[in-house]
C-alpha positions as CSV (number, residue, x, y, z in Angstrom):
1,M,-31.4,109.9,70.2
2,N,-31.2,110.3,74.0
3,Y,-27.5,109.4,73.8
4,A,-26.9,112.1,71.2
5,L,-28.7,114.5,73.3
6,H,-26.7,113.5,76.3
7,L,-23.4,114.3,74.4
8,M,-24.9,117.6,73.3
9,I,-25.6,118.6,76.9
10,F,-22.1,117.6,78.1
11,M,-20.4,119.3,75.1
12,S,-22.5,122.5,75.7
13,I,-21.5,122.5,79.5
14,Y,-17.8,122.0,79.0
15,G,-17.8,124.3,76.1
16,I,-18.9,127.1,78.4
17,V,-16.3,126.2,81.0
18,A,-13.6,126.0,78.4
19,A,-14.7,129.2,76.9
20,S,-14.5,130.8,80.4
21,L,-10.9,129.6,80.8
22,N,-10.1,131.1,77.4
23,I,-10.8,134.7,78.7
24,V,-8.1,134.4,81.3
25,S,-5.5,132.3,79.6
26,G,-6.1,133.1,75.9
27,Y,-6.7,136.9,76.2
28,C,-5.0,137.8,79.4
29,G,-2.2,135.3,79.1
30,L,-2.6,134.1,82.6
31,L,-2.5,130.3,83.1
32,T,-4.8,129.3,85.9
33,M,-5.4,125.9,87.3
34,A,-8.4,126.6,89.5
35,Q,-11.2,126.7,87.0
36,A,-12.7,123.3,88.1
37,S,-13.0,124.8,91.6
38,Y,-15.2,127.7,90.4
39,F,-17.2,125.4,88.3
40,A,-17.9,123.4,91.5
41,V,-18.9,126.7,93.3
42,G,-21.7,127.0,90.7
43,C,-22.7,123.4,91.2
44,Y,-22.9,123.6,95.0
45,T,-24.5,126.9,95.0
46,Y,-27.2,125.8,92.6
47,A,-27.8,122.4,94.5
48,L,-28.0,124.3,97.9
49,A,-30.2,127.2,96.5
50,T,-32.7,124.9,94.8
51,T,-33.0,122.1,97.5
52,K,-33.0,124.3,100.5
53,S,-34.5,127.6,99.4
54,G,-36.6,126.4,96.4
55,M,-35.1,128.8,94.0
56,D,-35.7,128.5,90.2
57,F,-32.9,128.0,87.8
58,I,-32.2,131.6,86.9
59,P,-32.0,133.0,90.3
60,A,-29.9,130.0,91.6
61,S,-27.6,130.3,88.7
62,L,-27.1,134.0,89.2
63,L,-26.4,133.5,92.8
64,G,-23.7,130.9,92.0
65,M,-22.2,133.5,89.4
66,V,-22.1,136.3,91.9
67,I,-20.4,134.1,94.6
68,A,-17.9,132.7,92.1
69,G,-17.2,136.3,91.0
70,L,-16.5,137.5,94.5
71,M,-14.4,134.6,95.2
72,S,-12.4,135.1,92.0
73,L,-10.5,137.9,94.0
74,A,-8.5,135.1,95.6
75,I,-6.9,134.7,92.1
76,S,-7.1,138.3,90.7
77,V,-5.6,140.1,93.6
78,P,-2.3,138.1,93.4
79,A,-2.4,138.5,89.6
80,W,-1.7,142.2,90.2
81,R,1.9,141.4,90.6
82,L,2.4,137.8,89.7
83,R,2.6,136.3,86.4
84,G,4.1,132.9,84.9
85,D,5.0,130.2,87.3
86,S,4.1,132.3,90.4
87,F,0.6,132.9,89.2
88,V,0.2,129.1,88.3
89,L,1.2,128.2,91.9
90,I,-1.3,130.7,93.4
91,S,-4.1,129.3,91.3
92,L,-3.1,125.7,92.4
93,A,-3.2,126.9,96.0
94,V,-6.7,128.3,95.4
95,Q,-7.8,125.0,93.7
96,Q,-6.6,122.9,96.5
97,M,-8.2,125.1,99.1
98,L,-11.6,125.0,97.5
99,F,-11.4,121.3,96.9
100,S,-10.5,120.8,100.5
101,L,-13.4,122.9,101.6
102,F,-15.9,121.0,99.5
103,Q,-14.6,117.6,100.7
104,N,-14.2,118.5,104.5
105,W,-17.3,120.8,105.2
106,T,-19.2,117.9,106.7
107,S,-20.5,116.7,110.1
108,P,-21.9,113.1,110.4
109,N,-24.4,114.2,113.0
110,S,-26.0,117.0,110.8
111,E,-28.3,117.0,107.8
112,P,-26.7,117.7,104.5
113,G,-27.1,121.4,103.4
114,T,-26.9,122.9,106.9
115,W,-24.2,125.2,108.1
116,S,-22.4,122.4,110.0
117,N,-22.6,119.9,107.0
118,L,-22.9,122.2,104.0
119,T,-21.4,120.0,101.2
120,N,-21.9,116.5,102.9
121,G,-18.2,115.8,102.2
122,T,-17.3,112.9,100.0
123,F,-21.1,111.7,99.8
124,G,-21.9,114.9,98.0
125,L,-25.5,116.4,97.5
126,T,-28.3,114.4,96.0
127,N,-31.8,114.8,94.6
128,I,-30.9,118.2,92.9
129,P,-34.0,119.4,91.2
130,K,-34.2,119.7,87.3
131,P,-34.2,123.2,85.8
132,S,-37.4,125.1,86.5
133,F,-38.7,128.4,85.2
134,F,-41.4,130.3,86.9
135,G,-42.6,127.0,88.5
136,M,-42.4,124.9,85.4
137,Q,-39.9,122.2,85.5
138,L,-37.9,120.6,82.5
139,T,-38.1,117.1,83.1
140,D,-37.3,115.4,79.7
141,I,-33.9,115.4,78.2
142,E,-35.0,117.2,74.9
143,S,-35.8,120.3,76.8
144,T,-32.6,120.0,78.9
145,A,-30.5,119.7,75.7
146,A,-32.2,122.7,74.3
147,L,-31.5,124.7,77.4
148,A,-27.8,123.7,77.6
149,F,-27.2,124.3,73.8
150,G,-29.1,127.7,74.1
151,A,-27.0,128.7,77.1
152,L,-23.9,127.8,75.1
153,I,-25.0,130.0,72.2
154,V,-25.7,133.0,74.7
155,C,-22.4,132.6,76.3
156,M,-20.6,132.5,73.0
157,L,-22.4,135.4,71.7
158,L,-21.6,137.4,75.0
159,S,-17.9,136.2,74.6
160,R,-17.8,137.4,71.1
161,V,-19.2,140.9,72.0
162,L,-16.7,141.2,74.9
163,L,-13.7,139.9,73.1
164,R,-14.3,142.2,70.0
165,S,-14.6,145.4,72.3
166,P,-11.9,147.9,73.2
167,W,-11.7,146.1,76.6
168,S,-10.4,143.0,74.9
169,R,-7.7,145.0,73.1
170,V,-6.6,146.1,76.6
171,L,-6.4,142.5,77.7
172,Q,-4.4,141.4,74.6
173,S,-2.0,144.5,75.0
174,M,-1.5,143.5,78.7
175,R,-0.9,139.9,77.7
176,D,1.8,140.8,75.1
177,D,3.5,143.6,77.2
178,E,2.0,144.7,80.6
179,L,4.5,147.4,81.2
180,V,3.7,149.1,77.8
181,T,0.0,148.9,78.5
182,R,0.6,150.6,81.9
183,G,2.4,153.2,80.2
184,M,-0.4,153.9,77.9
185,G,-2.4,154.9,81.0
186,K,-4.6,151.7,81.1
187,N,-5.8,150.3,84.4
188,V,-4.2,146.9,84.3
189,R,-5.3,145.8,87.7
190,L,-8.9,146.5,87.1
191,A,-8.8,144.8,83.7
192,K,-7.5,141.5,85.4
193,I,-10.1,141.7,88.1
194,Q,-12.8,142.1,85.5
195,A,-11.5,139.4,83.3
196,I,-11.0,136.9,86.1
197,A,-14.5,137.7,87.6
198,I,-16.2,137.1,84.3
199,S,-14.4,133.9,83.7
200,C,-15.1,132.6,87.1
201,A,-18.8,133.5,86.9
202,M,-19.2,131.8,83.4
203,A,-17.6,128.7,84.8
204,A,-20.1,128.8,87.8
205,F,-22.9,129.1,85.3
206,G,-21.7,125.9,83.6
207,G,-21.7,124.3,87.0
208,A,-25.3,125.1,87.6
209,L,-26.1,123.6,84.3
210,Y,-24.2,120.5,85.2
211,A,-25.8,120.1,88.6
212,S,-29.3,120.6,87.2
213,Y,-28.7,117.9,84.6
214,V,-26.8,115.2,86.7
215,N,-28.8,116.0,89.9
216,Y,-25.8,115.1,92.0
217,V,-22.6,116.8,92.9
218,D,-19.5,115.6,95.0
219,P,-16.0,117.1,95.5
220,T,-14.5,115.2,92.6
221,I,-15.9,118.0,90.2
222,A,-13.5,120.4,91.9
223,S,-10.4,118.1,91.5
224,L,-7.2,119.1,89.8
225,D,-7.9,116.4,87.2
226,E,-11.1,118.4,86.1
227,S,-9.0,121.6,85.9
228,M,-6.5,119.9,83.8
229,A,-9.2,118.4,81.4
230,V,-10.6,121.8,80.9
231,L,-7.1,123.3,80.3
232,C,-6.4,120.6,77.7
233,M,-9.7,121.6,75.9
234,V,-8.4,125.1,75.6
235,L,-5.0,124.1,74.6
236,V,-6.1,121.6,71.9
237,G,-8.9,123.9,70.5
238,G,-6.8,126.9,70.6
239,T,-6.6,130.2,72.6
240,G,-7.1,133.7,71.4
241,N,-10.5,133.4,69.9
242,F,-14.0,132.2,70.8
243,R,-14.1,129.2,68.6
244,G,-11.0,127.4,69.9
245,P,-12.5,126.1,73.3
246,I,-15.7,124.8,71.7
247,V,-13.6,122.7,69.3
248,G,-11.4,121.4,72.0
249,A,-14.4,120.5,74.2
250,I,-15.9,118.5,71.3
251,V,-12.6,116.8,70.4
252,L,-11.7,115.7,74.1
253,L,-15.2,114.6,75.0
254,A,-15.7,112.7,71.9
255,I,-12.6,110.5,72.5
256,P,-14.0,108.5,75.5
257,E,-17.2,108.2,73.8
258,L,-15.6,106.6,70.7
259,L,-13.7,104.1,73.1
260,R,-17.2,103.0,74.3
261,F,-17.7,101.2,71.0
262,C,-14.4,99.2,71.2
263,A,-14.6,95.8,72.8
264,M,-12.1,96.3,75.7
265,P,-12.5,96.4,79.6
266,D,-13.3,99.8,81.2
267,T,-10.0,99.9,83.1
268,I,-8.1,99.6,79.8
269,A,-10.2,102.1,78.1
270,S,-9.9,104.8,80.8
271,N,-6.0,104.4,80.8
272,L,-6.0,104.4,77.0
273,R,-8.0,107.7,77.0
274,L,-5.4,109.3,79.1
275,L,-2.8,108.0,76.7
276,I,-4.6,109.5,73.8
277,Y,-5.1,112.8,75.6
278,G,-1.3,113.0,76.4
279,L,-0.4,112.0,72.7
280,I,-2.8,114.7,71.3
281,L,-1.2,117.3,73.6
282,I,2.3,116.3,72.5
283,L,1.4,116.4,68.7
284,M,-0.4,119.6,69.2
285,M,2.4,121.3,71.0
286,H,4.9,120.1,68.3
287,F,2.9,120.7,65.0
288,R,0.3,123.3,65.9
289,P,1.0,125.0,69.2
290,Q,-1.7,127.7,68.8
291,G,-4.4,124.8,68.7
292,L,-6.7,123.7,66.1
293,A,-8.7,127.0,65.8
294,G,-6.6,129.3,67.9
295,S,-4.5,132.4,67.1
296,Y,-2.3,132.7,70.3
297,R,0.1,130.3,72.0
298,I,0.3,130.3,75.7
299,S,4.0,130.8,76.6
């Protein structure tokens, strides 16, 4: 039972992060490789806010979302003029910059969480508190699973409302032909800033959920591999609607769990997992490029 709840928690968290990337990639048509770094912003902000300031889950998560939303300007401002390969390179630069920040903001002579040793480098931050609401802490896995699944439902409902609004039609028009959208008098720059800020803030909220469940964060959560994994979830599930990223998260998270039941060494299983991921992507791009539940193909 605990194993099933553990899977539910991780699928809910990565479903939120994949859905956040879908807002930018599926509706704006901007392929970003920096989503894991904003996920890590939420993780580290929650860890520091709860351990150093004693914040509850809601204010610590909101703080992470605000910081990630402000830091999203590092991507959204270049997006005013850059698209395609140029925008991907900018997002890669932001990804590497934040990853290096998490990995190197450390000092061996200072306590973790202080300004001189904010992230504790490769050792990460430990003893992160479980989620608490008004002084009541969720200590069992059942309540944590209910929180994660409820958060996924709320995020999906908010995404559904946003992505069925006139604002979403502006994003899709901008994705299909930005010049025509400008010619119609729409503020394309503002739409990009709003979409990327919402996307990064949602990813940070997923990071807060992750940190509260795992109780430990380190720079590997902001690595390029994590960004690639989230992107694969979106591509496999499909872009252009709110269902695709959830389907992709479930499929790609289920693969390593199924390999656990095979009698093989962990080193072989990990390499086989990557092989299966690559094979799935090749097959999807060939036979169903819009994804399992998507309606738009990233060009």
